[in-house]
N, C-alpha and C positions, 0 to 999 in steps of 0.2 A: 965506145959507150954502148953501141948496139950489141956488140958481142958480149959485153959484160951483162947487159940486160937479158940476153938469151941464156947466158950461163946461170944467172939467178933464177930465170924462169924454169930452167931445166933442173937445177940442183936445189938451191935453197929458196926458191921462189915461194914456197909455202908459207914462209914467215912474213911475206909481204901481203898475203891475202887478208881480207876482212875477217873479224872474229866470228861472225855468223857463218860465213862460208867454211871456215876452219872447223867450227863446232859441228856443222852439218855433215861435213865429210868424215870427221872423226866418229860421229854417231853411226853413220852408214857403214864405215869400216868395222866398227865394233859389232854391229848386227850381222855383217857379212861373215866375220870370223866365227861367231857363235851359231850361225845357221838360222837366225831369226829374221823373218821378213818384217819390215816395218808395216805399221797398220795402214798407212796411206797407200801401200802397194798391194793390199789385199783386194781381191775381186769383189764385185757387187754382191755375189751370193754369200761369200764369207762374211762380209760386213753385215748383211741382213741376219745371218745366223747368230753373229755375235750379239747384236742388239736385241734380238728376240730372246736369246738365252738370258741376257742381263735383266730384261724386263720381267721375264718369267720368275727368275729367282727372287727379284725384288717383290713381286706380287705375292709369291708364296710365303716369304718372310713376313709380309704385312698381314696376310690372312692367319698365319700361325700365331702371331702376337695377339691379334684380336680374339682368336679362338681360345688361347690360353687364358686371357683375362676373363672371358666369359665363363669358362669352366672354373676358374679360381673363385669368382664371385658366387657361382652356384654352390660350390663346395662350402664356402663360408656360411651361406644361408642355411644349407642342410645341417651343418655342424651346429649352428646356433639353435636350430629347432631340436636337434637330437640331444644336445648336451645343454638343455635349457637350465637345468638345476646345478650345473657345475659351479657357476659363480656363487650361488647360494651356499653350496657345500663348503666352498673355500672360505666364505665370510664366517660361516658358523664354526668352522675349524679354527679360524683365527680368534674367534670370541672365546673358545674354550681355554685358551692360554692366558686370558685376562683374569686377574684375581677378583676384580670387581667391575661393575658396569654402572653408569649413571642411571638412576630411575627417570630423571627428567633432563633432557638435553635442550638447552636454549641457544637459539641462533639470533644474533644481532646483526642487522644489515646497515652498514654505513657507506654504501656505494650508490652511485648515481643510477646505474643500470641494474635491473632486477630480472633474473631469468627464472621463470617458473619451472622450466625443464631441469635446470641444475639444482634447484631447491627440491624438486621431486626426487631426483636421483640421490641426493643427500638423505632425504627422508626414507627412501627404500633401504639404503645402507644401514641407517639407524635401526629400522624395524627388523632387518635381517639379523643384526647383531643381538637384539633382544631388548632394545630401549623402547618402551611402550608409550612414552610421553615425549613429544617434541613440540617446542614453541618457536615461532618465527616472529621476531620483533622488528618491525619497520616503523621508525618514528613518524614518517610522513604518510603512512597508510597506503602506500602504493600496492603492497601485496593484498591488502583487503579489497582494493578495487579490482584485482585480478583473481578473486577467490574462486570463481567458477573455472577459470583456466588452470589454476593451481590444483584444484580438486581432480580435474580430468588428467592432468599430468601425473599426479601422485598415483591415481588408480592405474594408469597405464604402466608406470614404472614398477609398481608392486606386482601387477599381473605378469609382467615380463620377467621379473626376478624370481618370484615365488612359484609361478606356474599354477597348476590346479592341485588342491583347492586354494583359492586366494583368501588370505585373512581379511577380517573386517577392519577397515580403516575409516576413521572419522576426521574430516578436515572441516574445522568450524572456527568461529570466533568465541570470545569469552562470554559474550552475552547469550549466544545461541547454543551454548554447549549442552549436549544431551547427557543422558546418564551413561557414564563410562564404566564398562565392566573390565574384569581382569583379562579377558580375551580380546579386548579391543585395542588397536593401535590408534592413538589420538594425536592430531596435529592442530595446535592452536595458533591462529594468526592474530597477533597483537599489534597495537599502535600506541602512540603517545597518550591518546585519550583513555586508554585502558588503565594507565598508571594513576591518573588523577581521579577519574570517575570511580575507580575501584574503592578509593577511600570513602567517597560520599555514599556509594551503594552499601558499603560495609556498615557505616554508621547508621544508615537508614534501616538496614535489615535488623541490626541489633536493637534499634529503637522500637521497631515493629514487634519484635519478640517480647520486649518488656511491656509494651502496651497491651499485647494479647495475653499477658500473664503466663507466657511460656518460658520466661526467663526473668529472674529477679535482678534488680539493679545492683545489688551487692555481688552478684555473680560475674559482673563485667570486670575482668582483670586481664593481665597480659596473656595468660594461657588461653583464655576463651577467645580473645581477638586473634591470636596467632592461629588457632584452630580454624576459625572462620575464614581467614585469609587463604588458607591452603585446602579448602574443601573442594574447589573445582580443579585447580591446577596446583600441583605440589611445588615445593622449592626446587629450583634447578641445581643439580649437582655439578654439571659441566656446562660452560658457556663458550661458544665460539663467536668471536667478533670479527666480521669481515669488513675490509676496507682500509686497513692500515692505520686506524685511529684507535688510540689507547683510551677508550671511553665506552661506557655502557649506554650512552645517549638517552638517559632518563628511564632506563629499565627499573622496575620497582625495586628500590634498594632494600626494602624490608624482606624481600624474597631471596636476597643474595647473601644470606648469613653464612652458608657453608658451600658457596659456589666456587669451583675452580675455573678461572677465566683464562682463555687462550686467544691470542690475537693473530689472525691470519690475513692474507692479502685479499683474496677474492673468492667468492663462492662459485664463480664461473670456471675457475681454473683448478678447483679442488679435485684431487684424485683420491681413489680409495686408499692408496698407500699412505697419503698424508692424513686421511681420516683415521685410519687404523693406528698410525703413529701417535696421534693426539689421544686416542683412547688408551694407548699403552702408557703415556705420560700420566694420564689421570689415574690409571690403575696402580701406578707406582708411587704416587704422591701420598704423603702421610698427613692426615688432617687431625689437628689437635683442637678440640672444641673447648673454647673459653667463653667467658661471659661477654656478651656483645652489648655494651652499654648503649651504643647508637641505636641498635634494633629495639631495645627496651624503651628508649626514649620515643621512638616512632610509635610503638604500640601504646605507650602511656598517653601520648598525644591523641591518638584515636579514641582511647577510652575516655579521656577528659572531654573530647569534643562530643562524644555520644551522650555522656552524662549532661552536658550543657544543653544539648538539644532536648533531652527528656525534661529538664527543668523548665525549659521554655514552653513545652507542651502542657 
């Protein structure tokens, strides 16, 4: 047995060794044949040189990455200032391909969250295209509460997009609307109270004209009332309803006689491409004007209400 053990030890004894010992010896033999010294056999100086080189390369890569990011950000800032009108030129070039544009763009908000910055960006796009009248209808009046913030955001977006000289932009409510000229971009902020009180104000104004003898009672008809309703703000040609709700949420129905309505998801995620695509759909639609019995019924109701008020006086 002893002789057999010695024979195995001398000849085939390697098969009886543990796996770790066998792997270590094989790795050492492989390195010896290739002429590569193992790392653990390197001297202290070689080990220090290796780690110093490794850390230097790592630090250099980190500094290069940070420097590249800083230079790229600076280049973006310089490009934004240098090519400030590039986006405006693109928008105007896109507008030249549209056969027609809406004179009045109405926006209806059926969302919980309202972003003045996103609304201001939408207004700047509309003004750049050539739409001079824009209305934002929020039934709950949240935009009216943020009128100052919206006015600042619109001014900032218009200045950023148009550059100098900046066009005149008026952001106001229906009651405080100033005199609008042909060179003014106007944005009206509406709420649910503007739809109901507008009827009362219209009847009161017509009644005052009759009492002041500036208008005869027989002159109160459908055309006169219709003209009065669109003195401050014209009928919207295109309406964008945000919020995924197929409803105008109480927007004045007597102003939607010839309105093209599109329903979109959110004003916060709206891109310029989607906005331009909506304008393309409006430009390609064919509008056939027929007699609107419902609109005439509304106007006749206002006329009858006004005459009744005059009879009581």
